[in-house]
N, C-alpha and C positions, 0 to 999 in steps of 0.2 A: 519813228525811225525814218531817217532820211536815206534814200538809196539812190544811187547815181543812175543815169540813163543808160550808162554801158552795162550795169549789172542787169537791169530790167531787160535790155536787149539780149543778153547772154542767155537768160532764162526763156525768152521768147524763141530764140534760135535753137535752144536745147528741146523745148516742147515741140517745136516743128519737126525736128529731126526724129524725136521719139515717136510722133504720130505717123511720120513717113515710114519708119521702119517697124510698126507696131506688129504687123502679122508675123514678120520673120523673128522678131525678138519674143513673141509669145510662144512660137514653135520651139525656139531655142531653149526657153525656160521649161517647157514640158519635155523636151528630148533629154535634157541634162538634169532635170529635177533641181533646178537650183532657183533661188530667189533674186529678184532685182527690185529693190525698194523704190526706185524711180519709176520702174514700169508698173509696179503695184499701185503707187500713188497716182500715175496717170489713169489706170483703169478706175481707180476710186473716182478721180475727178470726172472722167467721162459718164460714170454711172450717176453722178450727181446732176448732170446736165438734163434740161427738159429733152423730150423726145426728138422734136424736130432738130435741136442743136446737135444732139449725139448723132442723128442720122446724116446731118449735113457734113460733120467732121469725118464720120465714118466713110461717107461716100468719096468725098474729095481727097482727104488726107490718107486714109487707110487703103480703100479700094481703088485709088488713083482714078476715078471718073473726072474728066475735065469739068472746069466750072462752067463752061459753055453747055456741055451735055446736062449736066446737073441742073442749070437754069432752065433748059427746055423741059425736062422732066418734072421738076418741080413747080414750074410757073412763075417763079421768082426771076427778076432781072438779074443779070450777071453782076451789075454793080452791087445789089443787095448781097448777093451769095458771097462775093469777095470781101465785102464789108463784114458781114456776119462771120465768116472764116476767120478773119484777121481779129475780130472782137473776142471770138471764143478762144483762140489761142493765146491772145494777150490775157484773157481771164484766167486761163489754166497756168500761164506763166506767172501771174501774181500769186496764185495758190503755192506753186513752186517756190517762188521768192520768199513767201512767208514760212513755208515749211522747212526749207534748207538753208536759209540764211541766219 
């Protein structure tokens, strides 16, 4: 399957948005007892990551800790943290692309 770069970027942006609003969306799902297939799929993707990968995305994207602060706490360079964050979002975006295209 050949997919354009624009479609890949759309999924990247969607995953980034879902991660940024993860906590609020989870609350909304609990309060209104409704299902959200994309949120459920994102949760499944996060559960499949290695512990350090999950912790990195949770800290930076969900808990909104700055990359600088996470870098200090973890001992990894800011460049590495940024590169890993982008790699993980890209990986999850590929999963979304396969699942929803």
